[in-house]
C-alpha positions in Angstrom: 7.2 -10.1 -0.6 3.8 -8.2 0.0 0.8 -10.0 -0.8 -1.3 -9.1 -3.5 -5.0 -8.3 -2.7 -7.9 -8.1 -5.1 -11.7 -6.5 -4.5 -12.5 -9.7 -3.4 -9.9 -10.0 -0.5 -9.4 -6.2 0.1 -11.9 -6.1 3.0 -10.9 -8.8 5.1 -6.9 -8.3 4.5 -7.2 -4.3 4.6 -10.2 -3.0 6.2 -10.7 -5.7 8.8 -6.9 -6.2 9.7 -5.8 -5.9 13.1 -2.5 -4.0 12.3 -2.3 -0.9 10.3 -2.0 -1.9 6.4 0.1 -0.1 3.9 -1.6 -0.7 0.2 0.8 0.0 -2.6 -1.5 0.8 -5.8 0.5 -0.1 -8.5 0.5 -1.1 -12.4 2.9 -3.4 -14.0 4.0 -1.0 -16.6 4.9 1.8 -14.0 8.7 2.0 -13.6 8.5 3.8 -10.7 6.6 1.2 -9.1 9.1 -1.4 -9.8 11.7 0.5 -8.3 9.5 1.0 -5.3 9.1 -2.9 -4.7 12.5 -3.7 -3.0 12.1 -0.8 -0.8 8.7 -2.2 0.6 10.2 -5.8 0.8 12.7 -4.3 3.0 10.1 -2.2 5.0 7.9 -5.3 5.3 10.6 -6.9 7.0 11.8 -4.0 9.3 7.7 -3.5 10.4 7.0 -6.9 10.5 4.5 -7.4 13.5 3.7 -3.8 13.5 2.5 -3.2 9.9 1.4 -5.2 7.1 1.9 -4.4 3.4 -0.2 -5.3 0.4 -0.2 -4.6 -3.3 -3.1 -3.4 -5.1 -2.8 -3.9 -8.9 -4.9 -1.1 -10.5 -5.4 -2.6 -14.0 -7.3 -5.7 -12.5 -8.9 -3.9 -9.5 -9.8 -0.8 -11.2 -12.8 -0.7 -8.9 -10.4 -0.5 -5.8 -8.5 2.4 -7.2 -11.8 4.4 -8.2 -13.1 3.8 -4.8 -9.6 5.4 -3.0 -9.3 7.9 -5.9 -6.2 6.6 -6.9 -5.0 8.9 -9.9 -1.3 7.9 -10.3 0.8 4.9 -9.7 2.3 4.6 -7.3 0.0 5.4 -4.5 0.6 4.3 -1.1 -2.5 4.3 1.3 -2.2 3.4 5.0 -5.1 1.8 6.6 -6.1 1.6 10.2 -9.3 0.3 11.9 -10.9 0.2 8.2 -10.3 3.8 7.3 -7.7 5.7 5.2 -5.0 7.4 7.6 -2.5 8.5 5.3 -1.4 8.9 1.8 1.6 9.4 -0.6 1.4 9.9 -4.1 4.2 9.2 -6.7 7.7 7.8 -6.2 9.1 8.1 -2.7 12.0 7.0 -1.0 12.3 5.0 1.8 12.7 7.6 4.2 9.5 9.1 3.2 7.7 6.1 3.4 9.0 5.4 6.7 8.0 8.9 7.8 4.1 8.0 6.5 4.3 4.8 8.4 5.6 6.2 11.7 2.7 8.6 12.0 0.5 6.1 12.1 1.9 3.2 14.2 
């Protein structure tokens, strides 16, 4: 299961990560976010060693959501070498997320 990161751990776990990182900006009350969770778990296994996947709760870490201009949940942002390189907003299928990841790794 993807690790939940906070404003305190975001720099270390995402911005300074050696591998690209897919950050799932989600809300506990968001139904599409809940539907996305098992998809991300499968992708986490499939891309092990090539990509890290983390979760950011926009309710608890609103500062990160604001910093990265996350206006809707779910929003998936891929970071590499400390910078955002790709983004996908809204509910997405496994194939769409794989295409997002494959452009980066």
